Biotite code that builds the C-alpha atoms (Angstrom):
import biotite.structure as struc

atoms = struc.array([
    struc.Atom([83.330, 187.186, 254.003], chain_id="A", res_id=1, res_name="UNK", atom_name="CA", element="C"),
    struc.Atom([80.037, 185.740, 255.345], chain_id="A", res_id=2, res_name="UNK", atom_name="CA", element="C"),
    struc.Atom([80.310, 182.431, 256.685], chain_id="A", res_id=3, res_name="UNK", atom_name="CA", element="C"),
    struc.Atom([78.948, 179.794, 254.197], chain_id="A", res_id=4, res_name="UNK", atom_name="CA", element="C"),
    struc.Atom([75.885, 177.747, 255.757], chain_id="A", res_id=5, res_name="UNK", atom_name="CA", element="C"),
    struc.Atom([76.939, 174.638, 257.605], chain_id="A", res_id=6, res_name="UNK", atom_name="CA", element="C"),
    struc.Atom([74.743, 172.462, 255.443], chain_id="A", res_id=7, res_name="UNK", atom_name="CA", element="C"),
    struc.Atom([76.392, 173.752, 252.323], chain_id="A", res_id=8, res_name="UNK", atom_name="CA", element="C"),
    struc.Atom([79.755, 173.088, 253.550], chain_id="A", res_id=9, res_name="UNK", atom_name="CA", element="C"),
    struc.Atom([78.742, 169.638, 254.627], chain_id="A", res_id=10, res_name="UNK", atom_name="CA", element="C"),
    struc.Atom([77.304, 168.674, 251.442], chain_id="A", res_id=11, res_name="UNK", atom_name="CA", element="C"),
    struc.Atom([80.618, 169.869, 249.339], chain_id="A", res_id=12, res_name="UNK", atom_name="CA", element="C"),
    struc.Atom([83.061, 168.487, 252.066], chain_id="A", res_id=13, res_name="UNK", atom_name="CA", element="C"),
    struc.Atom([81.751, 165.077, 250.907], chain_id="A", res_id=14, res_name="UNK", atom_name="CA", element="C"),
    struc.Atom([84.474, 165.484, 247.980], chain_id="A", res_id=15, res_name="UNK", atom_name="CA", element="C"),
    struc.Atom([81.917, 164.511, 245.159], chain_id="A", res_id=16, res_name="UNK", atom_name="CA", element="C"),
    struc.Atom([82.018, 167.613, 243.393], chain_id="A", res_id=17, res_name="UNK", atom_name="CA", element="C"),
    struc.Atom([85.387, 167.201, 241.604], chain_id="A", res_id=18, res_name="UNK", atom_name="CA", element="C"),
    struc.Atom([84.083, 164.101, 239.565], chain_id="A", res_id=19, res_name="UNK", atom_name="CA", element="C"),
    struc.Atom([80.566, 165.060, 238.950], chain_id="A", res_id=20, res_name="UNK", atom_name="CA", element="C"),
    struc.Atom([81.030, 166.931, 235.635], chain_id="A", res_id=21, res_name="UNK", atom_name="CA", element="C"),
    struc.Atom([83.123, 163.937, 234.235], chain_id="A", res_id=22, res_name="UNK", atom_name="CA", element="C"),
    struc.Atom([81.308, 160.855, 235.731], chain_id="A", res_id=23, res_name="UNK", atom_name="CA", element="C"),
    struc.Atom([78.591, 159.261, 233.548], chain_id="A", res_id=24, res_name="UNK", atom_name="CA", element="C"),
    struc.Atom([77.017, 157.966, 236.739], chain_id="A", res_id=25, res_name="UNK", atom_name="CA", element="C"),
    struc.Atom([76.085, 161.394, 237.320], chain_id="A", res_id=26, res_name="UNK", atom_name="CA", element="C"),
    struc.Atom([73.911, 161.448, 234.273], chain_id="A", res_id=27, res_name="UNK", atom_name="CA", element="C"),
    struc.Atom([73.491, 164.997, 233.523], chain_id="A", res_id=28, res_name="UNK", atom_name="CA", element="C"),
    struc.Atom([77.119, 166.074, 234.831], chain_id="A", res_id=29, res_name="UNK", atom_name="CA", element="C"),
    struc.Atom([78.914, 165.355, 231.427], chain_id="A", res_id=30, res_name="UNK", atom_name="CA", element="C"),
    struc.Atom([76.086, 166.596, 229.382], chain_id="A", res_id=31, res_name="UNK", atom_name="CA", element="C"),
    struc.Atom([76.046, 169.977, 231.586], chain_id="A", res_id=32, res_name="UNK", atom_name="CA", element="C"),
    struc.Atom([80.149, 170.439, 231.320], chain_id="A", res_id=33, res_name="UNK", atom_name="CA", element="C"),
    struc.Atom([79.820, 170.016, 227.418], chain_id="A", res_id=34, res_name="UNK", atom_name="CA", element="C"),
    struc.Atom([76.927, 172.454, 227.322], chain_id="A", res_id=35, res_name="UNK", atom_name="CA", element="C"),
    struc.Atom([78.563, 175.072, 229.845], chain_id="A", res_id=36, res_name="UNK", atom_name="CA", element="C"),
    struc.Atom([81.874, 174.778, 227.717], chain_id="A", res_id=37, res_name="UNK", atom_name="CA", element="C"),
    struc.Atom([79.700, 175.194, 224.283], chain_id="A", res_id=38, res_name="UNK", atom_name="CA", element="C"),
    struc.Atom([78.173, 178.498, 225.978], chain_id="A", res_id=39, res_name="UNK", atom_name="CA", element="C"),
    struc.Atom([81.440, 179.943, 227.307], chain_id="A", res_id=40, res_name="UNK", atom_name="CA", element="C"),
    struc.Atom([82.973, 179.651, 224.020], chain_id="A", res_id=41, res_name="UNK", atom_name="CA", element="C"),
    struc.Atom([80.164, 181.299, 222.000], chain_id="A", res_id=42, res_name="UNK", atom_name="CA", element="C"),
    struc.Atom([80.855, 184.586, 224.056], chain_id="A", res_id=43, res_name="UNK", atom_name="CA", element="C"),
    struc.Atom([84.456, 184.267, 224.803], chain_id="A", res_id=44, res_name="UNK", atom_name="CA", element="C"),
    struc.Atom([86.935, 186.815, 222.846], chain_id="A", res_id=45, res_name="UNK", atom_name="CA", element="C"),
    struc.Atom([89.549, 185.110, 220.929], chain_id="A", res_id=46, res_name="UNK", atom_name="CA", element="C"),
    struc.Atom([92.139, 186.476, 222.801], chain_id="A", res_id=47, res_name="UNK", atom_name="CA", element="C"),
    struc.Atom([94.151, 185.509, 226.105], chain_id="A", res_id=48, res_name="UNK", atom_name="CA", element="C"),
    struc.Atom([92.284, 186.859, 229.048], chain_id="A", res_id=49, res_name="UNK", atom_name="CA", element="C"),
    struc.Atom([92.329, 186.971, 232.976], chain_id="A", res_id=50, res_name="UNK", atom_name="CA", element="C"),
    struc.Atom([89.638, 185.161, 234.395], chain_id="A", res_id=51, res_name="UNK", atom_name="CA", element="C"),
    struc.Atom([88.072, 185.121, 237.980], chain_id="A", res_id=52, res_name="UNK", atom_name="CA", element="C"),
    struc.Atom([86.179, 181.967, 238.502], chain_id="A", res_id=53, res_name="UNK", atom_name="CA", element="C"),
    struc.Atom([83.963, 182.706, 241.412], chain_id="A", res_id=54, res_name="UNK", atom_name="CA", element="C"),
    struc.Atom([82.699, 179.627, 243.132], chain_id="A", res_id=55, res_name="UNK", atom_name="CA", element="C"),
    struc.Atom([84.723, 177.753, 240.933], chain_id="A", res_id=56, res_name="UNK", atom_name="CA", element="C"),
    struc.Atom([84.392, 174.493, 242.851], chain_id="A", res_id=57, res_name="UNK", atom_name="CA", element="C"),
    struc.Atom([87.204, 171.877, 242.353], chain_id="A", res_id=58, res_name="UNK", atom_name="CA", element="C"),
    struc.Atom([88.381, 173.749, 239.490], chain_id="A", res_id=59, res_name="UNK", atom_name="CA", element="C"),
    struc.Atom([87.017, 171.899, 236.397], chain_id="A", res_id=60, res_name="UNK", atom_name="CA", element="C"),
    struc.Atom([86.200, 174.928, 234.108], chain_id="A", res_id=61, res_name="UNK", atom_name="CA", element="C"),
    struc.Atom([89.332, 176.936, 235.743], chain_id="A", res_id=62, res_name="UNK", atom_name="CA", element="C"),
    struc.Atom([91.583, 173.933, 234.575], chain_id="A", res_id=63, res_name="UNK", atom_name="CA", element="C"),
    struc.Atom([89.715, 173.843, 230.751], chain_id="A", res_id=64, res_name="UNK", atom_name="CA", element="C"),
    struc.Atom([90.028, 177.602, 230.642], chain_id="A", res_id=65, res_name="UNK", atom_name="CA", element="C"),
    struc.Atom([93.857, 177.532, 231.539], chain_id="A", res_id=66, res_name="UNK", atom_name="CA", element="C"),
    struc.Atom([94.461, 174.743, 229.073], chain_id="A", res_id=67, res_name="UNK", atom_name="CA", element="C"),
    struc.Atom([92.814, 177.247, 226.512], chain_id="A", res_id=68, res_name="UNK", atom_name="CA", element="C"),
    struc.Atom([95.625, 179.742, 227.569], chain_id="A", res_id=69, res_name="UNK", atom_name="CA", element="C"),
    struc.Atom([93.670, 182.053, 229.866], chain_id="A", res_id=70, res_name="UNK", atom_name="CA", element="C"),
    struc.Atom([95.221, 183.370, 233.018], chain_id="A", res_id=71, res_name="UNK", atom_name="CA", element="C"),
    struc.Atom([92.597, 181.989, 235.369], chain_id="A", res_id=72, res_name="UNK", atom_name="CA", element="C"),
    struc.Atom([92.126, 182.351, 239.364], chain_id="A", res_id=73, res_name="UNK", atom_name="CA", element="C"),
    struc.Atom([89.645, 180.516, 241.428], chain_id="A", res_id=74, res_name="UNK", atom_name="CA", element="C"),
    struc.Atom([87.853, 181.663, 244.237], chain_id="A", res_id=75, res_name="UNK", atom_name="CA", element="C"),
    struc.Atom([85.558, 179.342, 246.387], chain_id="A", res_id=76, res_name="UNK", atom_name="CA", element="C"),
    struc.Atom([84.238, 179.188, 249.872], chain_id="A", res_id=77, res_name="UNK", atom_name="CA", element="C"),
    struc.Atom([84.929, 175.585, 250.323], chain_id="A", res_id=78, res_name="UNK", atom_name="CA", element="C"),
    struc.Atom([88.780, 174.755, 251.758], chain_id="A", res_id=79, res_name="UNK", atom_name="CA", element="C"),
    struc.Atom([88.588, 171.112, 250.037], chain_id="A", res_id=80, res_name="UNK", atom_name="CA", element="C"),
    struc.Atom([87.841, 172.762, 246.453], chain_id="A", res_id=81, res_name="UNK", atom_name="CA", element="C"),
    struc.Atom([90.479, 175.326, 246.898], chain_id="A", res_id=82, res_name="UNK", atom_name="CA", element="C"),
    struc.Atom([93.088, 172.369, 247.558], chain_id="A", res_id=83, res_name="UNK", atom_name="CA", element="C"),
    struc.Atom([91.767, 170.466, 244.698], chain_id="A", res_id=84, res_name="UNK", atom_name="CA", element="C"),
    struc.Atom([91.730, 173.407, 242.134], chain_id="A", res_id=85, res_name="UNK", atom_name="CA", element="C"),
    struc.Atom([95.373, 174.076, 243.552], chain_id="A", res_id=86, res_name="UNK", atom_name="CA", element="C"),
    struc.Atom([96.255, 170.559, 243.010], chain_id="A", res_id=87, res_name="UNK", atom_name="CA", element="C"),
    struc.Atom([95.572, 171.140, 239.350], chain_id="A", res_id=88, res_name="UNK", atom_name="CA", element="C"),
    struc.Atom([98.087, 173.891, 239.018], chain_id="A", res_id=89, res_name="UNK", atom_name="CA", element="C"),
    struc.Atom([95.106, 176.555, 239.296], chain_id="A", res_id=90, res_name="UNK", atom_name="CA", element="C"),
    struc.Atom([95.598, 179.586, 241.362], chain_id="A", res_id=91, res_name="UNK", atom_name="CA", element="C"),
    struc.Atom([93.048, 179.063, 243.784], chain_id="A", res_id=92, res_name="UNK", atom_name="CA", element="C"),
    struc.Atom([91.937, 181.175, 247.154], chain_id="A", res_id=93, res_name="UNK", atom_name="CA", element="C"),
    struc.Atom([89.381, 180.596, 249.932], chain_id="A", res_id=94, res_name="UNK", atom_name="CA", element="C"),
    struc.Atom([86.609, 183.304, 249.311], chain_id="A", res_id=95, res_name="UNK", atom_name="CA", element="C"),
])
């Protein structure tokens, strides 16, 4: 695995990503989440899938997909994100 740029790691280790998609204080966050869900549902088959969420951050989309009945595994290069996703019950690994 290539090391993550320290500036990128430092940014994400501030811990703000977990709430960004749900918090209206981030203006486009909830809209981004809803629009991305809409686009995913447009192309997602109507059956249970095994999904790999690469760079899935703290697990917002992985959790949503799991709640839809899919078997989701998340990988992310930021240890904090892996821990946050795992705390939601998502199978998460560093990568």
